[in-house]
N, C-alpha and C positions, 0 to 999 in steps of 0.2 A: 347532163343528167347526173344527179348525185349518185354515188356509189352505194350499192345495198350490201348489207351485212346480214348473215344468217348466223351470227356467233353469239346469241343470246345465251349467257351462262346460267343466270338465276334471276328470279323475281321475288323480292321480299317486301311485301306491303306495297307502298307507292313507288319503291325503288326497283331499278332493273340494272343488271350489269351486262355490258357488251365488251367482248374481247377482240383484239386484232384489228382495231380501227386506226386510221391515220388522218392527220390534218383536221382534227376535231377540236373546237375552241369551247371554253367555258361559256355557259348560258346560251349555247346554240340551240336552235329548235330542231327536233327530230320528228320523224313520221314512222309509226309502227304499222306494218300491214299484216293483218291476220291472214290465215289460210282462206277464209271466207271472203276476203277482198275488203273487209272493213278497215278503216284507217283510224288510228288514235294518235293524239299528239303528246310529245314529251320534250323535256328540255335537259341539257347536260348540266349536271351538278358538279362533277369532279372528273378530272382528267389525270390519269397516272399512266404515262407512257402510252401503250396501245390499248390501255383498258379504260373505259369510261363508265360512270355511274349516271344514269338519267332517272329523272323523276317524271312520273306519268300524270298527265293533266286528267285523264279519265281513269276508271278502275282497271285493275289487272285481270279481271275475270276473263277467261277465254284465251289468254295469251299461251300458245303452245310453243315451247322453247325450240322445237326442232323445225317447225315450218312457218314460223313468223319472221318477217324480214324488218330490218330498221334501216332508214336512209337519213343522213343529216343534211339539213337544208342550207348550211352555210350563212344563215343569218339568225338573229335572235327574234323574239316574239314582236310582231308588228300589228299595228291597227290602221286599217284603211279609213282615212278621215275625209269628211265632206260636209258642206253646210247642211246637207239633207239629214244629218244625225239629230237636228233639233226636233224634238217632239217623239223621239223613238226611245224604245226600251231594249237593252242588250243584256246578255249574261256577262259574267266575269271575264270572259274571253273575247268579248266584242262581237258576238253573234246575235243577230236580231231575235228577240223572243216575244214580239207583239204582233205576230201573223202578218207583219207588213213585208214589203219586198226587200231584198238584199240591197245594201248601200253600194252605190257605184263610187269608188274612192277617187278623190281628186289627187291624192297621193297617199303613200304608205309610209308610216313612221314608226321607228323603234320605240316601243313603249317605255324603255328605261330612261330616254331622254337625257338631258344634262341639267345639273343645277345651274341657275342664272349666274352669269358672271357678276361678282359684286360691283365691279367698276361700271357695269351697264345699268345697274339699278337706278331707279328714280325713287326719291323718298315718298312713302305713302302719305297723302295729306288731303284726300277728298272724302267727304262724308258719304256713308252709305246708310240709307234709312231702311231699317228692318221692320219697322212698325211695332217693335217691342220696347216699351218705355224703359225697362231696366237695362236694356242694351243701348238704345239710342241716347237716353238722357244721361246715364251714369257711366256705362262702359262702352263708349261709342266705337263702332266698327268703321275703319278707314279702308278706302279702295287700295288694294295690294297688300293688305295685312293678313297675318295668320292668327286667328282668334279661337282657340279651342273651347269646347263646352265639356266641363268635367261633370259627369252625372254618376248616379248610383244605381245598381241593379233594381229594376221595378220602377224607376222614376220615369215620368213622361217625356224623356228627351226626344223620342220619335216625333211626338206632337209638335214640340218646339222646333225640331229641324224641319218639319214639313211647313210649319207656319213661316219660318224664316225664308224658306225657298219660294213659298207662294208670294210673299209680301215684299221682299228686298227689291230696292230700286235706287237708281242714282237720281238724285232730285234736280228739277229745273233743267234737264237737258233731253234731248230726243235720241240720246245715243243708245246703241243696241246693247241690251242687257240680257245675259243668258245665265242658266243655272246648270251646273253639272253635278249630278247626285250620284254618289257611289255607295252602295250598302253592301257590307261584308258580313257573312255568316249570320244573316237575319232569318227569321221563320218566313214561311209562305204567307202567314196572316199579316205580318209586318209589311212584306213586300207588296201585298194587295193593297194594304192601307195607304202606302205612299203613292202607288200608281193612281188609285181611285181619287186620292185627295187632290192630286195635280190635275186630274181629268175634270173633276167637278168644277174647279174654278178657272179653267182655261190656262192655267200655268204650264201645262204639258207642252204647249206650243213653243215655249222658249227654254224647255228643259231636255237635257240628255240624261237617261237613267241607266246606270250599269248595276244589275242586281246579282249578288252571289249568295245563294241560299245556304243554310246551315248544313244540308246534306250534300253540298257540292265540295269537291276535293280540296284540300288545303292549299295546294299549289295554285289553284285558281283564285283563291283569296288573295294571295300575294300579288297577282297580276291586276286584280280589279282596280285597286286605286291608281295604278300606273296607266292603265287603259283610260281612266277618267281624266287624269292629268294630261295625258297626250292629246286627248279631245279637246280639253280646255286650252292648251296651248296653241293648238290649231285655230280655235275660234278667237282667242284673244289676239295672237300676234299675226295671223294671216287674214282674219276677217274683221279686225279692229272692233271686237266686242268686249264689253266688260262682263267678266265671267266670275260667278260665285261657285266655288267648289265646295260641296258639303260631303264629307266622308264620315260614314258611320257603320261600324263601330270599330275604332282603332284597336280596342282590347281584343276582338276576334281576330283581327289582322296579326297582332303580336303573338297570339296563341298558335296561329298557323305557322308563324316564323319559328316558334319554339319547337313545334311538332316536327318540322322539316330538319331542324338543326339537330334534334334528338335522333332522327332517323339516319342522319349523316354521321352520327356518333362524335359530334363536336363536343369540346369541353364547354359545360354550361357556365353561364355567368350568374349574376344575382337572380334569385328565385327560379333558377333553371332557364331563363331567357338567354339567347345567345350574346356574347360579349359585344357583337357588332350591332346590336339593336339600335344604339344611338345613331350610328352612322346610316343605318338602313332607313330610320324614320326621317333623319335629316335630308337624305337624298330625295324623299318624297315632299316634305314640307317646304324645302327650299326652292321648289319648282313654282312656288306662287310668288306674286309680286308685279312690279311695273317696270318696263324696260325703256331705256333711253331711245328716242326715235320711233317708238311704237305707240299707237293710240290706245290700244287694248290694255287690259289689266287682268291679273288672277288673284282673287281674294279668297282665303280659305278658311273654312270652319270645320275642323276635325272634331268629331264627338267620340268621347270614350267613357265607358262605365268603369269607375274605380273599383277594383276588386276589394271587397271587405270595406267599402266606403273609405279607403286609405289613400290619401293624396300623396303619401311618400312611397307608394308602390312604384316599381320601375317604369310602368307605362306612363302614368300622369307625370312622374317625376321628370323623365327625359323630354316628354312633350312640352312641359312647361319651360325647360331650358331653351328649347329650339324656337318656340313660338312667341308672340308678343302679347302675353297676358292669358287669362282665363275667364270663363264665366262658369260659376259653380252652382249646381243645383243642390238644394238641401232637403234632406229627408224629413227634418223638423218641420220646415215650412210646407212640405207636401202633406203631412199629417194635418196641418192646420187648414188645408184645403186651398192653398194658393195656387193659382195657374197663371204662368208657370212658376215653379217654386225656386226662382233665382234668389240666391243669397248674395245681396249686392256688396256687402262689407269685404269678404275675402275675394270677391271677383275683382278683376283688373284688366283694363285694356291699356297697355303701355303707350299707345299712340293716340289715346283720345283727345289729348290737348292739341294735336295737329289737325283734327278733323272738325274742330267746333269753332264757333265765334262768328263775327259778322261776315256775311257773304257766303258762309257755309251753313250754318244753322241759325243762330241769332246772337246778338251781342252779349246778352245776359246769360248764356248757357253755362260758361265756365263757372261764374259766381254762383249760380243757383245749384250747379252740381256739387260743388265744394260744400255748400251750406246744408244740402240734403243729406250727404254722407255724415257730416258732423252732427246734425240734429237726430238722424236715425241712430247713429252710434250711441249718443247720449240717451236717447229714448230706450234703447235696448237695455242699457245699464240700469236705467230707473226701473224698468220692468223686472229686472232680476232682483233688484233690492226690495221691490214690493212683494215678491215671492218669499224672500227670506224674513223681512221685517214687518210685512203688513202695510197696508195703504197709509195708515196714520203716521208712520214714520217718515213719509216723503214730504218735502216742501212743496209749496203750490206750483213752483216752476218745474219741479221733477215730475209732477203729476201731468202737467201740460206736455212734457216731453214724452211721457209714457203713452199719453193719448195720441200724439203725433205719430210715434212708431207704429201704433196699432193701425191708425188710418193710412199710414204710408204703405204698409204691407196690403192692405185691403184694396186701396184706390189706385196706387201707382204701380206696384209690382204685379198684383193679381189682376190681369186684364182679360184672361181667357185665351183660347187658341184661335179665335176667328176674328178678334178685334184688331184692325190695322189702324194704328195711331200714327198721325203725322207728327213730326217733331214739334210743331207749334202746340198740338193738343198735349203732348208730353209735358212741354214747358209750362203750359197753363195749369195743368194738374199740379205740377211741382210748386208753382206760386200759390195756388189754392191751400195746399197743405202747409207751406211756409207761413201763410197768413194766419194760421192756428196759434202761431208763437208770437210774443210781443215784439214789436219792431226792433227794440233795443237788444234783443238776443241775436238778430241776424248780423253778426259782425263780419261775416265773409262776403258780404254783398255791398257793392258801391252804392252810395246814396242815390245817385241818379236813376239806377234801377229800381230801388225801393220806391222812389217818388213815382216811378212810371207804373210798376206792377203790384206793389204790396197792397192787399186788401181790395184789389179791383176786380177779383174773379168772381 
C-alpha cells in the first residue's frame, strides 16, 4: 500500500507543494484524497530533497490543506490498451466519454513511451491515399511519414483533418487500417463536429478519438497526444494495423507547455516557450514510423495553426525541422473560395518520390507532378504580371499559363470536403489540365506518357 502524506504545504493555481516525502520520482503519478473521499490525480513536476511540487490534473477547488491526503503510486501515467478501443471516444486522460462501458485492458502502458530506435526503423515507401488531390498528386503521403498541416487561425483545417481521417486508406490491400484522432484544446462545437462527422460516414468503427476541450486543465492537454500515440503503438505493433495519427491543434499543446513552464518558474526561451520545446515535440513526433520485423506502421499528420500566420514562429519552425515536409493552407486561397485552400507551391512532402511510380500509384505520376508544379508556378507569375501591366502586355503563351493556373486552382485543388478522389481520378484531372498547354511546353514529361495521355481526357 503506498504511503500517505498529510503534509500539503500550499496550493498555487494548478501546483501543489508537499513536504517530508521520500522515494518519490519525477513524473510519478499521485492521488489526492479529499476529506469527502473524492480522489483527484496529480503528477510530480519537481523533486527537491524531501519536498515535491505536483501538478493537478483537475482543479484545486475544495482541497483543504489540513485534512487532504496525498499518496504516490510509484508509476507514471498509464493507459489501458485493448483492441476494443476502436470506435470509442475518450477524454485527454483516457477515460471513456461516449457513455459506453469501461475498456477491459489487455495491458497497461506508460504513456510516455519511447522514441523508436533509428536502427530498427524501416524506410517509409508505401503510398497512402487520402482522397485529396493536392496531397495525393503533389505532396504524397507515405506510410510511416510525419507530414504536418500548417494552417492559420480561422481556416478550415478541422474539415480537412476530418476528411483525411474519413478517407485515408492503403490501396490494393485488405490490411487493417485505423485512425487515432487526438484533439487538444478545441471547443465543444468542434469536438461535436468531429464525432458526428465520423459517425455519419461509419468511419468511427475504425477510429479511436481522444478529446481534450479548451476548458480542460493544461496538464491534461500535455498527456492527450501521448495517450493517442500509446494507443496507436499498441494497434500498430501488437495488432499489426496501419495507423494514421492526426493531432490537432499542436499550437494549443505548445501553449499548455508554456503555461506549465511559467508556473514552474523556468527560464523562458523564444517567445516565452520553454527551451526544451524542440525535445518535447521530437519525443512525440518520433514515435511515428515503421519498425523492422513488425507489419504495422504509424503515419502522423500533426495540425497546427501558425500564430499571426507566421511560419517562422517557434511552433511551426520546430515542427518543420522534425517532420518530413508540410502542407500549407493559404488565407488568400481561402478568400477565393477554394476548398481545401492548400497552397501547393510552398507545401512539400520530402518522401513523396518514395511512394509514387509504377506498382505504387502510376508510372506517369512523377513526370506529371513536376510538370504541374512548374506550370502552376509560371501561371501564378503570369497572373501577377497581368495585375501590374494589364492583359495586353502578356504573350499568348503567358495568357495560356494564367488560364491554366486559374483552372488548376478551381478543378484540381478545390474539390470540396466530401469528394473522395482515387489517385487515378487525380492523375486524370492533372492530364486534362496539362492538355490546355501546347504539347511542346510539357518538357518535364517523357514522350511515351505524352503519347499515351496528352489530350485524351
